N, C-alpha and C positions, 0 to 999 in steps of 0.2 A: 601626156600628162606630167611625166617626170620632168620634161624640159620646162613646162609652165611653172611647176613648183620651184625648180631651181632658179629660174629667172625672177620669180616673185621673191624668193628668199634673198637673192643678191640685191634686188631693189630695196627691200626692207632693210637689209643690213646697211646699204649705202646711206639711206635716209637716217637710220639710227646712229650711224657712226659719225655723221657730220657734226654732231654736237659734243663729241667726246674726243679728247686729245689722242688717245692711244688706239692703234689698230695693228693687228698682226694678221698676215695673210698666208694661206696655204700651209697651215701647221696641223699637227696631229696631237691628240690628247694622250699624254703618257700616264697621268695619274688623276683620279677623281674620287673624292671622299665626301660623303654627306654626313653631317654631324647632327646630333639630337637637339642642338640649340637652334635649329631652323636655318642653318647656313651650310654652304658647301665650299670646298676649295678644290682647285685643279691646277695642273701643270701641263705645259706643252712641250713637245720634243725639241723646240728651239727656245732660246731666251729672248723674249720680246723686249723692246725698249721701254723705259719708264716703269719698270716693275722692281720689286724687291723679292727676296727669297725667304719665306717663312717656313722653316723646316721642310724645304723642298717644294713648297707650293708658291705659285706666282700670282694666282687670282683667287678671289672669294666672291660670293654673291648670296643673296637672301633667297632661300627656297620656299618661303611661306607666301610669296606673292604669285600672282598668275604669271607674270613675266619670268620670275625665278623658276617656276615649275617648267615653263617652256624651255628655258635655258638648260635646265637639268636634263630634260628629255633629249634635247639636241646633242648635248655633250655625251650622254650615255650611248646614244646611237652611233655617234662619231667614234667613240672609243671602241665599242664592240665591233664595228665594221672597219676600223682603222681608216676611216674617211678623213680627208683633209677638211679643215674649217678656216673661216675668217672670224676673228674676234675683235669686237670694239669694246673699249674699256676706259674707265677713269684712271688716270695715272696714279701710281703710288706716290705718297708724299715723302718717301725716303728711298729714292731710286738708288739701286745698286747695293743696298744694305741687306743684312740678314738678321735672323732673330737675336744674334748676339750684340747687335749695335743699332737697333731701332725698328726693324721690321716686325710689325705685330698685325693682328687682325684689323685693327683700326687704321693702319697705314698702308696696307696692301693695295694693289691695283684691284678695282672692282669691275668685273665683267658685266656688260650691259646688253650685248647682243652677240649672237653666234649665227653664222650662215654656213651650212654644209656645201661642199663643192661637188 
């Protein structure tokens, strides 16, 4: 059963990531924070391409949607178990910047899919 779930997760991740520019593979979640405004931010142990750094965070996503809730659950499990993940995302519009020179919630990379390995 675990193999079937892993294969399904990887297939779903591959389909979802085809329409998005950014992907990072075999990474671990180092920081995950959920905010009362209905969104979350997280950081990986490696610096993915096409992201910016907003107070130490690389990605954001909406936790009020069904997809966002699933993303949050996957990220929480991956962080707690120190499991590697693949992440598909929409690129930041201010790549390589930080909060002092253009990286904001509106310009951060947006996570759209996560697959645990």
